C-alpha positions, 0 to 999 in steps of 0.5 A: 499500499505504501508503494502504491501511495508512493507511486501515486504520489510520484506520478502526481508530481510529474508535469508535461513540458512543451516541445521546443519546436512547439514553443517556438511556433507559439511564440511566432504565432503570437508575434504574428498576431501582434504584428497583424493587430498593429498593422490593422490599427495603423491602417485604420488610423491612416484611413481615418487620417485620409478622411479628415482632410486638413483645413487650411486657414488663410492668414492675411495681414492687416495691409493685404486685408485693407488693400483687398477691401479698398479694391472691392469698394473702388471697383464698385464705385467705378462701376457706379460712375460708369453707369452714371456717365453711360446711362442705358438708352431709353426705350424707343417710344412711338408717338401716337395720336392723342385721339385715335380715329374711330376706325384706325385700320381703314383710316387713309394715310395723310395726303401727299405733300406739295410738290417739292419742285414748287418754289416756296414763294413765286413772284412776290408783289412788285412794290419793293422791287419797282422802287429801284428802277423808278428812283432817279440818280441824284447827281443828274436830277440836281444838275439839270435844274441848276443848268436850266436856271442859269441859262434862263436868267441873268447872272444878277438874279440867279435865285429870283425865280423858282425852278422851272417845270422841266426838272419836274417833267423829267421826274414825273416821266420817270415815275410814270415809267416805274409805275408802268413797270410796277403795274405790269409786274402786279398784273403778271403776279395776279395772273399767276395767282389765278393760274393764268400762266399764259398771261403771267408769262407774257407780263413777265416777259414784257417786264424783262424787255424793259429791265433784263435783270428784274428779279421778280420777272425772272422768278416768275418765269422760273415758277411758271416753267416749273409748274408746266414741267419745264425743269431745265427752263426753270433752272435757267431762270433761277440761276439768272437770279443767283447770278445777280445775287448768289445768296438769293433765298428764293432762287437757292431754295427752288434750285435745291429741290432739283438735288435732294441726293446727298448731304451737300444740299443739306449743308448748303441750305444750313449755311445759308440759313445761318446767315438768313434764319428768317428766310421762309424759302430756305426753311421750306426747302430744308423741310422738303429735303427732310420730308423726302428722307422721311425725317418728319420730326426735322421736316416739321420743325423746318416747315414751322420756321418757314410758316413763322416767317410767312404766315400767309403762305398756303404751301408752308401751312399745308406742308406743316399740317402734313408733317404733323400728320405723319408724326401722328399728331392729328389734333395739332395738324387739324387747324393747319389744314383749315388755315391752308384751305382758307389761305388758298381759296382759288386752289392755285397753291399746288396742293389737292383741296379735295384730299386736304378737305377729306383729311380735315373731315377725318381728323375732325370726326376722330376728335369728337 
């Protein structure tokens, strides 16, 4: 029994020892697991580091910050100044009649202008032009009575008697000749106003037979030739007037109607108007030039100036009404249509009275 117990006691004190190879393997596995855990931790930390990108903070000094703020403010102020100096173009507004007609679709267009080749002022009343040829030369008129007085009386009494009737007869004779010329011009002008161009032409030719440089007769013949469509003849007479006075407004205005092609005519008319701003003929010619180019606002102003210079001229008044009508200002054109018809009762001014009256009726009905 004691031996059994000693055996059992000896066995109980015995223990198993690991084999060296197994021990090394365990150490290797432990180190491998440790390395794997460390690598996994490093990878996880690297991934987390990549996800959280670093934030960059701009750190500007006081001077750069001040410069940047000043640049922004300066750019804004410069843009504001530019906008003030270059404002946007206003929207184009088409003028419309103050009172539209009741049937705007079927309302006819304004009647045509007076023919641009018609001179603004045909022959004028000859009272002023007849004074020049009727006025005697002062030296001759004074010399004649002195010679007659000395020859008729002794030297002792040179001033005892009044002048004889011979100088008076000479003066009366010249006045009669001037009166005859004035009467002929007046008769020719009245025939022109009536539309009797045959009698008017004969009268003007009679005047030229006595005074080849008579302005009114030359203008009258030019106007008659123009009315009859004889443009070359009309230009000849108007040029004859310009030879006498290169700045004659009526002749220059009438000739400008034959050349409406370029800016030269406009500049020439404006240069002449600078010296003669109150010339109705030049303003009328400029208005015709603008109307031919559909520049109705400028034409209206030129026609208004022409009519202001000659309020009794039916042509100026009628074309002013036409220009206002084209601008859509029918209410303002209405009284000028009425005045044009009243100023031309005989219908010889060159515009169609029937068309003018029809347009007048339409505008009157639209204004009711």
